[in-house]
Every structure is written in C-alpha cells, then in structure tokens.
C-alpha positions, 0 to 999 in steps of 0.5 A: 499500499505504501508503495502505491501511496509513494508512487502516485504522489510522485506521478502528482509531483512530476505532472500536477505541479507544472500545470498549476505554475502554468495555470492551465485549469481545465488541464488540472481538472482532467489530470485529477479526475483521471488521477483519482479514478486510477488511485481509487483502483490501485488502493481497491487492487491493493487492498484485495477488492475485486475490481471488474475489468473496465473492458467488460463495461466497455463491451457491455455499453457497446453491445447495448448500442448495437456496436461490437469491437 
C-alpha cells in the first residue's frame, strides 16, 4: 500500500505541479479526475477488493449501442 501511495505522490509531483504553475485549469481538472480514478482502483486492488475489468463494462456498453469491437 505504501508503495502505491509513494508512486502516486511522485506522479502528482511530476505532472501536476507544472500544470498548476502554468494555471491550466481545464488540464488540472482532467488530470485530477483521471488521477483520483486511478488511485482509487489501485488502492482497491492492493486492499484485495475484486475490481471488475473495464473491458467488460466497455463491451456491455458497446453491445447496448448495437456495436461490437
């Protein structure tokens, strides 16, 4: 768990700090949305919670739209 948190902290420092310095509001919001989603999934995986594959969800969405991949 500590390794995941350290890794995500480093990613945030490397990627988020330049966005904040340049005052790129939309980019910061997009980064934070993806970052929080990734962090949540990583913490759940490390904690032993079974997280379903995103590909299964994507397949269901495409099938409901009458598409296939």
